[in-house]
C-alpha positions in Angstrom: 0.0 0.0 0.0 2.8 2.4 0.9 4.8 1.4 -2.2 1.8 2.0 -4.4 1.2 5.5 -2.9 4.8 6.5 -3.4 4.9 5.0 -6.9 2.3 7.5 -8.0 4.6 10.5 -7.2 8.1 9.1 -7.7 9.8 7.8 -10.8 11.1 4.1 -10.6 14.7 5.1 -10.0 13.8 7.1 -6.9 11.5 4.4 -5.4 12.9 3.0 -2.1 13.8 -0.6 -2.3 13.0 -1.2 1.4 10.9 0.4 4.1 11.6 0.3 7.8 8.9 1.2 10.3 10.1 3.2 13.3 8.2 4.3 16.4 10.2 7.5 16.4 13.2 8.9 14.5 16.4 8.6 16.5 17.7 12.1 17.1 21.0 13.6 18.2 21.0 16.1 21.2 20.8 19.0 18.7 17.6 17.5 17.0 19.2 16.1 13.8 18.6 12.5 12.6 21.1 10.2 14.4 22.1 8.0 11.4 24.2 5.7 13.6 21.1 4.7 15.6 18.9 4.0 12.6 18.3 0.2 12.2 19.7 -1.5 9.2 16.9 -2.7 6.8 16.5 -6.4 6.6 17.7 -7.8 3.3 15.1 -10.6 3.6 12.4 -9.9 1.1 8.7 -10.8 1.3 8.6 -14.5 0.9 4.8 -14.7 0.5 5.0 -14.4 -3.3 6.3 -17.2 -5.5 9.3 -16.4 -7.6 9.4 -17.5 -11.2 12.5 -19.7 -11.8 14.7 -19.1 -14.8 13.6 -20.9 -18.0 16.8 -20.6 -20.1 20.5 -20.6 -19.7 20.6 -16.8 -20.3 18.0 -16.2 -17.6 19.9 -18.6 -15.2 23.1 -16.7 -15.8 21.5 -13.3 -15.4 19.6 -14.3 -12.3 22.8 -15.6 -10.8 24.6 -12.3 -11.7 21.8 -10.2 -10.2 21.7 -12.3 -7.0 25.5 -12.1 -6.6 25.7 -8.3 -7.2 22.6 -7.6 -5.0 23.8 -10.0 -2.3 20.6 -12.0 -2.4 20.0 -15.8 -2.2 17.9 -15.9 -5.3 16.2 -13.6 -7.9 13.0 -14.4 -9.7 12.9 -13.6 -13.4 10.0 -11.1 -13.0 11.4 -9.2 -10.0 12.4 -5.6 -10.8 16.1 -4.7 -10.4 15.4 -1.3 -8.7 12.9 -2.9 -6.3 15.5 -5.4 -5.2 17.7 -2.6 -4.1 19.7 -2.2 -7.3 21.4 1.0 -8.2 23.4 2.4 -11.1 26.7 1.2 -9.7 25.4 -2.4 -9.4 23.8 -2.1 -12.8 27.3 -1.2 -14.2 28.8 -4.2 -12.5 26.1 -6.5 -14.1 26.5 -4.8 -17.5 30.3 -5.6 -17.3 29.5 -9.2 -16.5 27.1 -9.4 -19.5 29.8 -8.0 -21.7 32.4 -10.5 -20.5 30.1 -13.5 -20.7 28.4 -12.9 -24.1 30.9 -10.5 -25.7 28.2 -7.9 -26.5 28.1 -4.3 -25.5 25.6 -3.7 -22.7 25.2 -0.2 -21.3 24.1 -0.2 -17.7 21.1 1.9 -18.8 19.9 -1.1 -20.9 19.7 -3.1 -17.7 17.8 -0.4 -15.8 15.4 0.0 -18.7 14.8 -3.7 -19.1 14.0 -3.9 -15.4 13.7 -7.7 -14.9 15.8 -10.7 -15.6 13.3 -12.0 -18.2 13.3 -8.7 -20.1 17.0 -8.4 -20.0 17.4 -12.0 -21.2 15.1 -11.3 -24.1 17.2 -8.4 -25.1 20.4 -10.5 -24.8 18.9 -13.3 -26.8 17.6 -11.0 -29.5 21.1 -9.4 -29.9 22.7 -12.9 -30.1 20.3 -14.1 -32.7 20.1 -10.9 -34.7 23.8 -10.6 -35.2 24.9 -14.1 -35.9 28.1 -13.9 -37.9 28.8 -10.3 -37.0 32.0 -9.4 -35.2 31.5 -9.4 -31.4 32.6 -5.8 -31.1 29.8 -4.6 -33.4 26.9 -6.2 -31.4 25.1 -3.8 -29.3 22.0 -4.1 -27.1 19.5 -1.5 -28.4 17.9 0.9 -26.0 14.2 0.4 -25.5 11.9 3.2 -26.5 10.4 5.0 -23.5 6.8 3.9 -22.8 4.1 6.5 -22.7 
């Protein structure tokens, strides 16, 4: 409910990945937020929803990359990168792994735009199929057009 309300006013990249309920904000003696006394958010995500398992080798590889970079046990193919706590630096790390594994150019923005493992796997697969025989250096993941 809170996530839906915030999503109406914030773009995806600004959406908090985790929420922590506090009885009161810890304050320093001069009335500022005492960041050292703030509780660490639990990395354990809501386990009430079933995660879709990877269906292909590309999805399995991407899910493993995401889980490793995001320090999670597992990632479902329909979970959103930003909602899992991903940021632009982690997207760049995953993009570098995609480049190393499949020898294609993958800007971090493509990962953020794709959003899910399934969507990113579809882009990687399309680039692999569409450029068979082309030199590896010339393959590039196309940017998705913004949705209206």
